[in-house]
DRENBAMAR-725089 format. One record per atom (N, C-alpha, C): x, y negated, z negated; atom name. Coordinates in Angstrom, 3 decimals, padded with zeros to 6 digits. Atoms other than C-alpha are relative to their C-alpha. Layout:
<sites>
px_py_pz_a
X_Y_Z_CA
...
</sites>
This chain:
<sites>
px_py_pz_a
000.592_000.840_000.950_N
045.136_-032.361_-006.049_CA
-001.390_000.281_-000.200_C
001.421_-000.292_000.365_N
041.620_-031.476_-005.536_CA
-000.239_001.290_-000.695_C
000.205_-001.395_000.752_N
042.205_-027.898_-006.804_CA
000.162_-000.257_-001.494_C
-000.469_000.393_001.404_N
043.759_-029.374_-009.993_CA
-001.320_-000.732_-000.601_C
001.189_000.803_000.601_N
040.692_-031.715_-010.582_CA
-001.211_001.056_-000.078_C
001.191_-000.967_000.081_N
038.206_-028.821_-009.825_CA
000.205_000.905_-001.165_C
-000.269_-000.920_001.178_N
039.894_-026.462_-012.344_CA
-000.207_-000.744_-001.229_C
000.142_000.842_001.167_N
039.844_-029.235_-014.937_CA
-001.497_-000.123_-000.246_C
001.511_000.278_000.151_N
036.150_-029.906_-014.336_CA
-000.795_001.186_-000.516_C
000.714_-001.210_000.379_N
035.164_-026.287_-014.782_CA
000.626_000.507_-001.341_C
-000.538_-000.644_001.271_N
037.368_-025.604_-017.887_CA
-000.898_-000.194_-001.125_C
000.877_000.136_001.239_N
034.766_-027.063_-020.545_CA
-001.125_001.144_000.263_C
001.132_-001.071_-000.119_N
031.983_-024.665_-019.003_CA
000.528_001.338_-000.240_C
-000.524_-001.372_000.288_N
034.246_-021.664_-019.280_CA
000.285_000.261_-001.394_C
-000.121_-000.103_001.347_N
035.111_-022.607_-022.894_CA
-001.017_000.018_-000.834_C
001.285_000.193_000.757_N
031.660_-023.132_-024.080_CA
-000.294_001.219_-000.556_C
000.564_-001.371_000.686_N
030.505_-020.430_-026.566_CA
-001.273_000.378_000.481_C
001.267_-000.490_-000.331_N
027.691_-018.385_-025.488_CA
-000.968_000.092_-001.066_C
001.054_-000.128_000.924_N
024.611_-018.587_-027.524_CA
-000.821_001.157_000.028_C
000.724_-001.208_-000.132_N
022.884_-015.478_-028.552_CA
-001.264_-000.118_-001.053_C
001.276_000.019_000.658_N
019.253_-015.105_-029.849_CA
-000.089_001.371_-000.817_C
000.174_-001.381_000.559_N
019.936_-011.554_-031.215_CA
000.279_-000.218_-001.561_C
-000.141_000.041_001.499_N
019.353_-011.096_-035.003_CA
-000.288_001.375_-000.533_C
000.179_-001.305_000.552_N
019.511_-007.991_-037.058_CA
-000.997_-000.054_-001.049_C
001.049_-000.138_000.855_N
016.071_-007.316_-038.373_CA
000.129_001.137_-000.961_C
-000.043_-001.058_001.114_N
015.321_-005.137_-041.370_CA
-000.191_001.406_000.687_C
000.051_-001.156_-000.520_N
014.017_-002.296_-039.203_CA
001.259_000.530_000.806_C
-001.223_-000.306_-000.499_N
017.234_-002.320_-037.280_CA
001.053_000.326_-000.908_C
-000.944_-000.265_001.175_N
019.147_-002.345_-040.508_CA
-000.295_001.260_-000.581_C
000.249_-001.318_000.590_N
017.365_000.642_-041.725_CA
000.391_001.119_001.047_C
-000.477_-001.129_-001.016_N
018.068_002.443_-038.347_CA
001.512_000.113_-000.124_C
-001.478_-000.070_000.184_N
021.761_001.665_-038.770_CA
000.395_000.784_-001.244_C
-000.321_-000.824_001.208_N
021.741_003.105_-042.225_CA
-000.417_001.394_000.109_C
000.358_-001.446_-000.388_N
019.983_006.226_-041.017_CA
001.043_000.629_000.774_C
-000.981_-000.569_-000.754_N
022.555_006.682_-038.482_CA
001.302_000.364_-000.639_C
-001.252_-000.223_000.848_N
025.325_006.290_-040.924_CA
-000.174_001.223_-000.931_C
000.220_-001.085_000.892_N
023.712_008.757_-043.241_CA
000.035_001.441_000.689_C
000.236_-001.254_-000.517_N
022.804_011.449_-040.910_CA
001.114_000.353_001.069_C
-001.260_-000.329_-000.724_N
026.104_011.361_-038.930_CA
001.158_000.484_-000.919_C
-000.897_-000.654_000.944_N
027.785_012.697_-041.985_CA
-000.092_001.515_-000.229_C
000.318_-001.473_000.234_N
028.298_016.396_-042.232_CA
-000.310_000.264_-001.416_C
000.448_-000.388_001.484_N
028.154_016.221_-046.036_CA
-001.407_-000.271_-000.293_C
001.483_000.122_000.213_N
024.592_015.023_-045.733_CA
-000.734_001.230_000.379_C
000.634_-001.178_-000.412_N
023.538_017.943_-043.706_CA
000.288_001.175_-000.997_C
-000.415_-001.042_000.994_N
025.474_020.266_-046.145_CA
-000.808_-000.111_-001.309_C
000.694_000.146_001.232_N
023.854_018.711_-049.062_CA
-001.532_000.395_000.214_C
001.398_-000.467_-000.161_N
020.329_019.105_-047.681_CA
-000.166_001.516_000.142_C
000.199_-001.528_-000.072_N
021.006_022.707_-046.700_CA
000.102_000.751_-001.166_C
-000.087_-000.448_001.276_N
022.204_023.481_-050.159_CA
-001.221_-000.205_-000.751_C
001.264_000.244_000.641_N
019.054_021.845_-051.505_CA
-001.025_000.998_000.422_C
000.995_-001.068_-000.510_N
016.779_024.019_-049.329_CA
000.273_001.468_-000.564_C
-000.467_-001.307_000.319_N
018.736_027.232_-050.056_CA
-000.246_000.213_-001.399_C
000.175_-000.289_001.606_N
018.883_026.678_-053.933_CA
-001.496_-000.031_-000.306_C
001.397_000.189_000.420_N
015.200_025.672_-054.123_CA
-000.689_001.316_000.393_C
000.688_-001.055_-000.479_N
013.924_028.423_-052.059_CA
000.356_001.393_-000.721_C
-000.657_-001.126_000.542_N
016.181_031.106_-053.449_CA
-000.300_000.129_-001.451_C
000.285_-000.005_001.476_N
015.685_030.228_-057.108_CA
-001.502_000.115_-000.174_C
001.435_-000.174_000.167_N
011.865_030.044_-056.669_CA
-000.475_001.362_000.214_C
000.174_-001.445_-000.348_N
011.805_033.545_-055.095_CA
000.414_000.843_-001.169_C
-000.448_-000.753_001.162_N
014.023_034.826_-057.938_CA
-000.883_-000.094_-001.156_C
000.815_000.119_001.139_N
011.924_033.314_-060.741_CA
-001.357_000.771_000.261_C
001.249_-000.708_-000.188_N
008.736_034.644_-059.121_CA
000.097_001.529_-000.019_C
-000.298_-001.280_000.050_N
010.052_038.124_-058.696_CA
000.256_000.466_-001.565_C
-000.369_-000.317_001.518_N
011.477_038.242_-062.327_CA
-001.296_-000.015_-000.849_C
001.218_000.175_000.832_N
008.215_036.842_-063.849_CA
-001.014_001.029_000.259_C
000.959_-001.029_-000.246_N
006.092_039.314_-062.111_CA
000.307_001.359_-000.212_C
-000.419_-001.386_000.399_N
008.114_042.261_-062.931_CA
000.112_000.271_-001.416_C
000.099_-000.244_001.418_N
007.864_041.762_-066.679_CA
-001.287_000.655_-000.372_C
001.297_-000.632_000.427_N
005.372_044.000_-068.395_CA
-000.824_-000.866_-000.736_C
000.878_000.774_000.888_N
002.328_042.401_-069.856_CA
000.043_000.226_-001.526_C
-000.224_-000.269_001.344_N
002.711_041.956_-073.532_CA
-000.864_-001.126_-000.765_C
000.758_000.964_000.700_N
000.622_040.089_-076.256_CA
000.933_-001.275_-000.232_C
-000.654_001.232_000.380_N
001.627_036.478_-076.581_CA
000.880_-000.492_001.180_C
-000.793_000.512_-001.059_N
003.502_036.371_-073.204_CA
-000.882_-001.040_000.856_C
000.694_001.091_-000.721_N
002.640_033.260_-071.217_CA
-000.304_000.457_001.505_C
000.352_-000.397_-001.406_N
000.846_033.848_-067.940_CA
000.770_-000.748_000.965_C
-000.757_000.496_-001.016_N
002.827_033.366_-064.890_CA
-000.756_-001.144_000.919_C
000.596_001.091_-000.826_N
002.169_030.208_-062.936_CA
000.955_-000.219_001.233_C
-000.909_000.239_-001.182_N
003.494_030.149_-059.319_CA
000.501_-001.354_000.307_C
-000.655_001.389_-000.306_N
003.966_026.364_-059.314_CA
001.128_-000.196_-000.704_C
-001.103_000.115_000.817_N
006.380_026.707_-062.066_CA
001.221_000.531_000.620_C
-001.108_-000.563_-000.736_N
008.400_028.998_-059.950_CA
000.509_-001.126_001.190_C
-000.507_000.866_-001.081_N
008.565_026.258_-057.146_CA
000.747_-001.163_-000.581_C
-000.679_001.261_000.447_N
009.435_023.284_-059.404_CA
001.176_000.295_-000.979_C
-001.065_-000.230_000.857_N
011.789_025.062_-061.694_CA
001.517_-000.235_000.638_C
-001.426_000.294_-000.563_N
014.870_024.783_-059.251_CA
000.342_-001.539_-000.040_C
-000.360_001.448_000.102_N
014.643_020.849_-059.883_CA
001.203_000.004_-000.813_C
-001.171_000.178_000.830_N
017.102_021.431_-062.684_CA
001.337_000.135_000.695_C
-001.198_-000.085_-000.775_N
019.777_022.392_-060.148_CA
000.050_-000.901_001.185_C
000.041_000.858_-001.229_N
018.720_020.555_-056.962_CA
000.237_-001.443_-000.259_C
-000.201_001.450_000.422_N
018.696_017.209_-058.923_CA
001.527_-000.345_000.121_C
-001.572_000.404_-000.145_N
022.584_017.320_-058.943_CA
000.311_-000.064_001.414_C
-000.166_000.255_-001.416_N
022.501_017.690_-055.164_CA
-000.389_-001.258_000.363_C
000.605_001.249_-000.392_N
020.252_014.865_-054.866_CA
000.832_-001.207_-000.473_C
-000.803_001.121_000.470_N
022.320_012.604_-057.000_CA
001.434_-000.175_000.646_C
-001.164_000.029_-000.761_N
025.476_013.566_-055.336_CA
-000.105_-000.579_001.479_C
000.315_000.688_-001.406_N
024.043_012.713_-051.939_CA
-000.238_-001.390_-000.121_C
000.089_001.579_000.226_N
023.019_009.271_-053.165_CA
001.257_-000.602_-000.133_C
-001.421_000.693_000.189_N
026.487_008.563_-054.411_CA
000.791_-000.029_001.170_C
-000.810_000.020_-001.100_N
028.164_009.739_-051.305_CA
-000.504_-000.882_001.232_C
000.527_000.975_-001.203_N
025.805_007.650_-049.002_CA
000.630_-001.364_-000.088_C
-000.706_001.237_-000.068_N
027.623_004.545_-050.218_CA
001.439_000.005_-000.348_C
-001.409_000.050_000.427_N
030.956_005.494_-051.756_CA
000.853_000.204_001.240_C
-000.774_-000.300_-001.206_N
032.104_006.821_-048.289_CA
000.352_-001.428_000.670_C
-000.161_001.260_-000.778_N
031.705_003.262_-046.903_CA
001.058_-000.829_-000.685_C
-001.160_000.946_000.636_N
034.007_001.733_-049.565_CA
001.179_000.698_000.177_C
-001.269_-000.687_-000.092_N
036.609_004.413_-049.128_CA
000.595_-000.182_001.552_C
-000.424_000.224_-001.271_N
036.687_003.859_-045.312_CA
-000.064_-001.423_000.463_C
-000.018_001.349_-000.460_N
036.101_000.107_-045.164_CA
-001.176_-000.477_000.743_C
001.064_000.268_-000.661_N
032.920_000.345_-043.380_CA
-001.001_-000.900_-000.648_C
000.891_000.887_000.685_N
031.132_-001.610_-046.062_CA
000.244_-001.402_000.563_C
-000.277_001.219_-000.528_N
032.714_-004.697_-044.628_CA
-000.675_-000.368_001.293_C
000.905_000.154_-001.217_N
031.163_-004.175_-041.234_CA
-001.375_-000.125_-000.279_C
001.361_000.103_000.230_N
027.956_-003.568_-042.747_CA
-000.502_-001.341_-000.519_C
000.305_001.330_000.537_N
027.992_-006.792_-044.747_CA
000.377_-001.134_000.899_C
-000.359_001.025_-000.887_N
029.360_-008.773_-041.847_CA
-001.250_-000.077_000.964_C
001.196_-000.014_-000.896_N
026.394_-007.559_-039.605_CA
-001.195_-000.481_-000.661_C
001.222_000.331_000.734_N
023.969_-008.220_-042.368_CA
000.369_-000.759_-001.307_C
-000.612_000.580_001.202_N
025.333_-010.878_-044.843_CA
-001.167_-000.076_-001.223_C
001.006_-000.191_001.174_N
022.114_-010.488_-047.048_CA
000.264_001.325_-000.703_C
-000.474_-001.191_000.771_N
023.584_-007.932_-049.556_CA
-001.176_000.724_-000.572_C
001.164_-000.644_000.557_N
020.252_-007.193_-051.080_CA
-000.696_000.781_000.935_C
000.641_-000.693_-000.998_N
018.821_-006.139_-047.874_CA
000.734_001.258_000.446_C
-000.881_-001.095_-000.323_N
021.744_-003.766_-047.092_CA
-000.352_001.134_-001.154_C
000.206_-000.828_001.055_N
021.173_-002.198_-050.559_CA
-001.485_000.635_000.091_C
001.276_-000.348_-000.017_N
017.453_-001.943_-049.990_CA
-000.416_000.926_001.154_C
000.270_-000.932_-001.186_N
017.576_-000.379_-046.625_CA
000.681_001.324_-000.337_C
-000.530_-001.255_000.416_N
020.038_002.217_-047.900_CA
-000.662_000.812_-000.808_C
000.790_-000.643_001.061_N
017.896_002.959_-050.811_CA
-001.248_000.681_000.630_C
001.213_-000.553_-000.626_N
014.714_003.444_-048.641_CA
000.397_001.303_000.945_C
-000.436_-001.075_-000.854_N
016.672_005.771_-046.310_CA
000.274_001.175_-000.807_C
-000.302_-001.011_000.898_N
018.006_007.836_-049.153_CA
-001.137_000.610_-000.668_C
001.277_-000.502_000.483_N
014.615_008.064_-050.788_CA
-000.879_000.667_001.028_C
000.767_-000.616_-000.902_N
012.778_008.903_-047.669_CA
000.630_001.338_000.527_C
-000.824_-001.266_-000.251_N
015.337_011.583_-046.767_CA
-000.276_001.217_-001.058_C
000.114_-001.013_000.936_N
015.044_013.371_-050.088_CA
-001.586_000.417_-000.232_C
001.329_-000.235_000.179_N
011.233_012.965_-050.186_CA
-000.460_001.085_001.109_C
000.324_-000.785_-001.138_N
010.920_014.570_-046.767_CA
000.596_001.444_-000.170_C
-000.487_-001.191_000.386_N
013.268_017.311_-047.805_CA
-000.626_000.699_-000.868_C
000.695_-000.724_001.085_N
011.546_018.260_-050.878_CA
-001.407_000.399_000.385_C
001.438_-000.523_-000.595_N
008.197_018.342_-049.247_CA
000.103_001.146_000.739_C
-000.148_-001.165_-000.787_N
009.457_020.812_-046.642_CA
000.506_001.097_-000.830_C
-000.488_-001.104_000.805_N
011.365_022.749_-049.204_CA
-001.189_000.653_-000.880_C
001.080_-000.546_000.933_N
008.299_023.010_-051.467_CA
-000.996_000.810_000.808_C
000.998_-000.747_-000.908_N
006.158_024.089_-048.542_CA
000.639_001.576_000.295_C
-000.584_-001.212_-000.272_N
008.667_026.880_-047.724_CA
-000.124_000.986_-001.260_C
000.079_-000.715_001.320_N
008.900_027.948_-051.416_CA
-001.438_000.531_-000.323_C
001.437_-000.525_000.246_N
005.011_028.146_-051.656_CA
-000.175_001.252_000.970_C
000.421_-001.157_-000.889_N
004.822_030.390_-048.527_CA
000.946_001.219_-000.409_C
-000.782_-001.062_000.396_N
007.707_032.527_-049.906_CA
-000.563_000.756_-001.297_C
000.380_-000.589_001.411_N
006.356_033.052_-053.503_CA
-001.447_000.501_000.022_C
001.441_-000.438_-000.185_N
002.708_033.437_-052.391_CA
-000.184_001.487_000.000_C
000.184_-001.518_000.001_N
002.944_037.160_-051.465_CA
000.448_000.674_-001.219_C
-000.459_-000.595_001.170_N
004.749_037.896_-054.697_CA
-001.040_-000.076_-001.165_C
001.148_000.035_001.047_N
001.882_036.623_-056.808_CA
-001.331_000.694_000.251_C
001.258_-000.718_-000.344_N
-000.812_038.156_-054.781_CA
-001.299_-000.763_-000.298_C
001.236_000.532_000.505_N
-004.207_037.609_-056.363_CA
000.115_-001.060_-001.023_C
-000.135_000.925_000.948_N
-002.791_035.518_-059.150_CA
000.933_-001.283_000.612_C
-000.677_001.018_-000.777_N
-001.484_032.897_-056.539_CA
-000.345_-001.378_-000.492_C
000.185_001.454_000.459_N
-001.781_029.029_-056.561_CA
-001.560_-000.223_000.018_C
001.343_000.484_000.174_N
-005.008_027.573_-057.782_CA
-000.019_-001.467_000.609_C
-000.187_001.049_-000.675_N
-005.154_024.808_-055.278_CA
-001.231_-001.076_-000.435_C
001.173_000.802_000.592_N
-008.584_023.465_-056.848_CA
000.415_-000.621_-001.268_C
-000.449_000.584_001.314_N
-006.609_022.729_-060.164_CA
001.108_-000.890_000.222_C
-000.997_000.829_-000.333_N
-004.637_019.774_-059.298_CA
001.043_-000.171_-001.168_C
-001.016_000.013_001.136_N
-003.009_019.721_-062.874_CA
000.987_001.106_000.034_C
-000.775_-001.076_-000.053_N
-001.634_023.009_-062.263_CA
000.845_000.160_001.459_C
-000.598_-000.149_-001.175_N
-000.560_022.540_-058.567_CA
000.496_-001.134_000.541_C
-000.480_001.170_-000.791_N
-000.585_019.378_-056.860_CA
000.734_-001.158_-000.770_C
-000.686_001.019_000.882_N
000.417_017.071_-059.681_CA
001.365_000.438_-000.319_C
-001.402_-000.472_000.129_N
003.637_019.114_-060.633_CA
000.813_-000.182_001.330_C
-000.768_000.109_-001.135_N
004.615_019.355_-057.129_CA
000.402_-001.436_000.587_C
-000.235_001.588_-000.368_N
004.161_015.565_-056.467_CA
001.088_-000.529_-000.881_C
-001.006_000.717_000.989_N
006.191_014.786_-059.547_CA
001.401_000.458_000.392_C
-001.300_-000.541_-000.479_N
008.982_017.051_-058.259_CA
000.497_-000.775_001.299_C
-000.587_000.789_-001.047_N
009.183_015.049_-054.996_CA
000.459_-001.354_-000.449_C
-000.366_001.357_000.314_N
009.238_011.783_-056.729_CA
001.349_000.097_-000.741_C
-001.219_-000.336_000.782_N
011.855_013.307_-059.132_CA
001.379_-000.114_000.910_C
-001.043_-000.029_-000.926_N
014.189_014.051_-056.336_CA
000.463_-001.182_000.580_C
-000.327_001.286_-000.551_N
013.958_010.700_-054.772_CA
000.651_-000.816_-001.012_C
-000.720_000.855_001.099_N
014.807_008.974_-058.091_CA
001.352_000.475_-000.435_C
-001.497_-000.574_000.235_N
017.813_011.286_-058.664_CA
000.929_-000.519_001.014_C
-000.888_000.580_-001.084_N
019.126_010.243_-055.245_CA
000.357_-001.463_-000.236_C
-000.125_001.439_000.171_N
018.545_006.640_-056.054_CA
000.915_-000.311_-001.207_C
-000.935_-000.002_001.248_N
020.297_007.066_-059.540_CA
001.476_000.101_000.582_C
-001.329_-000.397_-000.630_N
023.377_008.522_-057.530_CA
000.502_-001.284_000.820_C
-000.339_001.081_-001.028_N
023.194_005.535_-054.923_CA
000.409_-001.107_-001.043_C
-000.243_001.145_000.820_N
023.011_002.944_-057.714_CA
001.303_000.178_-000.703_C
-001.311_-000.155_000.584_N
026.004_004.548_-059.481_CA
001.126_-000.151_000.963_C
-001.060_000.301_-001.139_N
027.848_004.459_-056.108_CA
000.341_-001.499_000.138_C
-000.148_001.256_-000.150_N
027.267_000.770_-055.743_CA
000.764_-000.721_-001.241_C
-000.517_000.651_001.096_N
028.335_000.106_-059.300_CA
001.598_000.264_-000.101_C
-001.493_-000.487_000.225_N
031.612_002.287_-059.347_CA
000.838_-000.105_001.169_C
-000.812_000.119_-001.294_N
032.620_002.172_-055.660_CA
001.029_001.050_000.202_C
-000.859_-001.052_-000.160_N
034.383_005.378_-056.037_CA
-000.659_001.251_000.012_C
000.919_-001.277_-000.224_N
033.081_008.736_-054.875_CA
000.201_000.956_-001.210_C
-000.075_-000.959_001.189_N
034.573_010.918_-057.682_CA
-000.598_-000.629_-001.195_C
000.491_000.666_001.289_N
033.644_008.290_-060.429_CA
-001.452_000.058_000.151_C
001.448_-000.010_-000.115_N
030.065_007.946_-059.019_CA
-000.726_001.246_-000.030_C
000.800_-001.475_000.121_N
029.442_011.686_-058.826_CA
000.228_000.419_-001.448_C
-000.203_-000.405_001.401_N
030.954_012.228_-062.366_CA
-000.912_-000.707_-000.826_C
001.009_000.768_000.870_N
028.709_009.486_-063.761_CA
-001.483_000.578_000.261_C
001.321_-000.503_-000.284_N
025.658_010.871_-061.954_CA
-000.250_001.394_-000.587_C
000.153_-001.275_000.502_N
026.249_014.413_-062.942_CA
-000.092_000.061_-001.579_C
-000.051_000.066_001.483_N
027.094_013.329_-066.499_CA
-001.441_-000.467_-000.619_C
001.283_000.393_000.409_N
023.682_011.548_-066.865_CA
-001.058_001.059_000.190_C
001.092_-000.919_-000.319_N
021.571_014.211_-065.218_CA
000.200_001.420_-000.550_C
-000.138_-001.328_000.449_N
023.204_017.400_-066.459_CA
000.741_000.067_-001.319_C
-000.923_-000.142_001.124_N
025.981_016.931_-069.068_CA
-000.701_-000.708_-001.298_C
000.477_000.709_001.250_N
024.395_014.323_-071.411_CA
-001.304_000.679_-000.582_C
001.194_-000.729_000.563_N
021.040_016.393_-071.870_CA
000.618_001.084_-000.898_C
-000.546_-000.919_000.710_N
023.203_019.272_-072.970_CA
000.656_-000.183_-001.388_C
-000.745_000.529_001.189_N
025.328_017.334_-075.401_CA
-001.051_-000.467_-000.928_C
000.938_000.460_001.041_N
022.413_015.586_-076.995_CA
-000.938_000.958_-000.572_C
000.882_-001.065_000.535_N
020.383_018.749_-077.432_CA
000.656_000.762_-001.107_C
-000.708_-000.679_001.213_N
023.183_020.103_-079.666_CA
-000.299_-000.655_-001.371_C
000.343_000.655_001.169_N
022.222_017.521_-082.203_CA
-001.213_000.376_-000.785_C
001.259_-000.581_000.636_N
018.981_019.347_-083.029_CA
000.468_000.884_-001.186_C
-000.397_-000.824_001.167_N
021.132_021.496_-085.274_CA
000.594_-000.812_-001.188_C
-000.722_000.739_000.966_N
022.458_018.507_-087.070_CA
-000.739_-000.580_-001.215_C
000.881_000.523_001.161_N
019.441_017.810_-089.456_CA
-000.674_-001.387_000.410_C
000.721_001.363_-000.191_N
017.370_014.739_-089.953_CA
000.945_-001.162_000.227_C
-000.811_001.190_-000.142_N
020.302_012.406_-090.028_CA
000.305_-000.316_001.475_C
-000.119_000.117_-001.363_N
020.576_012.914_-086.241_CA
-001.334_-000.195_000.699_C
001.268_000.150_-000.657_N
016.840_012.444_-085.491_CA
-000.091_-001.111_001.026_C
000.169_001.147_-000.976_N
017.289_009.161_-083.799_CA
000.665_000.435_001.239_C
-000.518_-000.559_-001.243_N
019.512_010.852_-081.316_CA
-000.862_000.965_000.830_C
001.020_-000.913_-000.617_N
017.085_013.582_-080.740_CA
-001.156_-000.680_000.714_C
001.033_000.722_-000.592_N
014.521_011.069_-080.016_CA
000.413_-000.600_001.303_C
-000.319_000.607_-001.351_N
016.575_009.401_-077.328_CA
000.261_001.027_000.978_C
-000.051_-001.129_-000.940_N
016.955_012.875_-075.761_CA
-001.113_-000.124_000.975_C
001.179_000.024_-000.731_N
013.411_012.364_-074.503_CA
-000.088_-001.107_001.069_C
-000.072_001.186_-000.898_N
014.405_009.205_-072.565_CA
001.061_000.219_000.999_C
-000.781_-000.331_-001.014_N
016.793_011.072_-070.241_CA
-000.838_000.160_001.337_C
000.773_-000.268_-001.162_N
015.794_011.148_-066.615_CA
-000.305_001.367_000.338_C
000.193_-001.403_-000.282_N
016.119_014.814_-066.176_CA
-001.124_000.517_-001.053_C
000.882_-000.393_000.979_N
014.239_015.478_-069.359_CA
-001.441_-000.508_000.270_C
001.228_000.511_-000.444_N
011.473_013.266_-068.165_CA
-000.756_000.700_001.134_C
000.460_-000.580_-001.288_N
011.256_014.901_-064.836_CA
-000.399_001.437_-000.416_C
000.631_-001.305_000.414_N
010.999_018.394_-066.507_CA
-001.270_-000.047_-000.666_C
001.299_000.161_000.758_N
008.297_017.220_-068.743_CA
-001.112_-000.285_001.101_C
001.045_000.306_-001.051_N
006.261_015.907_-065.669_CA
-000.286_001.036_000.769_C
000.362_-001.113_-000.849_N
006.591_019.090_-063.646_CA
-000.418_001.089_-000.689_C
000.572_-001.112_000.803_N
005.793_021.419_-066.456_CA
-001.133_-000.154_-000.777_C
001.063_000.317_000.959_N
003.406_019.573_-068.666_CA
-000.248_-001.392_000.378_C
000.077_001.611_-000.349_N
002.358_016.348_-066.846_CA
-001.171_-000.676_-000.749_C
001.049_000.622_000.967_N
-000.463_015.800_-069.325_CA
000.583_-000.616_-001.164_C
-000.559_000.270_001.305_N
001.824_015.326_-072.194_CA
001.154_-001.306_000.216_C
-000.725_001.079_000.035_N
003.249_011.772_-072.607_CA
000.407_-000.478_001.519_C
-000.126_000.244_-001.372_N
002.728_011.027_-068.860_CA
000.576_-001.400_000.224_C
-000.333_001.413_-000.164_N
003.072_007.245_-069.036_CA
001.569_-000.234_-000.414_C
-001.385_000.268_000.492_N
006.377_007.309_-070.970_CA
000.943_000.858_001.010_C
-000.815_-000.781_-000.909_N
007.820_009.997_-068.741_CA
000.110_-000.622_001.432_C
-000.083_000.596_-001.171_N
006.997_008.209_-065.603_CA
000.846_-001.292_000.002_C
-000.794_001.242_000.322_N
008.494_004.905_-066.937_CA
001.481_000.249_000.008_C
-001.309_-000.438_000.279_N
011.640_006.749_-067.917_CA
000.617_000.360_001.372_C
-000.319_-000.607_-001.215_N
011.958_008.516_-064.617_CA
000.290_-001.229_001.005_C
-000.252_001.031_-001.000_N
011.698_005.252_-062.580_CA
000.915_-001.122_-000.510_C
-000.961_000.965_000.526_N
013.672_003.031_-065.065_CA
001.366_000.218_000.170_C
-001.343_-000.322_-000.376_N
016.875_004.857_-064.627_CA
000.603_-000.440_001.386_C
-000.464_000.483_-001.320_N
017.332_004.366_-060.879_CA
-000.128_-001.536_000.267_C
000.273_001.352_-000.037_N
015.871_000.966_-061.191_CA
001.073_-000.882_-000.546_C
-001.102_000.604_000.646_N
018.425_-000.062_-063.589_CA
001.509_000.123_000.632_C
-001.178_-000.179_-000.750_N
021.320_001.475_-061.601_CA
-000.047_-000.824_001.143_C
-000.033_000.840_-001.221_N
020.212_-000.291_-058.366_CA
000.151_-001.379_-000.253_C
-000.007_001.452_000.353_N
019.735_-003.555_-060.149_CA
001.407_-000.242_-000.219_C
-001.484_000.106_000.320_N
023.349_-003.138_-061.613_CA
000.819_-000.105_001.381_C
-000.811_-000.236_-001.095_N
024.719_-002.113_-058.280_CA
-000.238_-001.284_000.947_C
000.410_001.264_-000.851_N
022.804_-005.182_-056.488_CA
001.016_-001.083_-000.593_C
-000.620_000.901_000.624_N
024.426_-007.423_-059.101_CA
001.644_-000.028_000.310_C
-001.282_-000.263_-000.289_N
027.902_-006.050_-058.616_CA
000.413_-000.333_001.534_C
-000.231_000.129_-001.299_N
027.559_-006.107_-054.896_CA
-000.143_-001.544_000.432_C
000.136_001.509_-000.253_N
026.712_-009.949_-054.958_CA
001.195_-000.687_-000.549_C
-001.108_000.785_000.637_N
029.497_-011.018_-057.224_CA
001.431_000.471_000.324_C
-001.370_-000.582_-000.203_N
032.410_-008.862_-056.069_CA
000.182_000.167_001.533_C
-000.229_-000.170_-001.410_N
034.016_-008.809_-052.713_CA
-000.006_001.402_000.546_C
000.072_-001.453_-000.439_N
033.611_-005.734_-050.534_CA
001.521_000.541_000.285_C
</sites>
């Protein structure tokens, strides 16, 4: 009888839920997003392709430009242009990386675990955006440094003029910012579409296919001038203008470059809030 009474008395204390003071702070959330991103093999493959494309194309352009004979009217070679020119190719890798950073979670169902651990959905999106942007910024800085070291011997005495910021530092800085915005555009598309193939197709369409299609209307005459004017408001066109001629329409191009990923992320945040994971 005493054993039964003792067991009944101890039952409430055993069943009482344990209270935990643990909270998932934003720094821990960013750390978890970084772990999820860097444990994917596709991330490392994308970064490796970015480095190889950027350095290889920079060297190829530098060699070709310096092998051309001097001729009247030929534009003087600029080593900075050789370093930033691969942006037209690496932007696709950046956009695809951003899309894969979130669509993989929807395909595996991990997004449910992420939102369970952190119910504030905007915080999840912000943490992932910061990690993707920081990754592409760091990769582009390292890649640009390698490209500078590789092309400098090719140009010899006509190398980089580091005292002229408009010809060196500013285009290189815009290239770094552009890669981050392309990645965020892909990330926003991923949050909006929630499907890997669809998000990648949308990102590649905006960055690569749409500029080609819209440029064809230059042959259509004045009746298509409005569409030709819209061509200047595409993100890849704005990035190209900033890296090749930063003094021309700088404010407009910066606004265009930042507005596209901002709109995509805002739309992704809206969908994330109103739709179930």
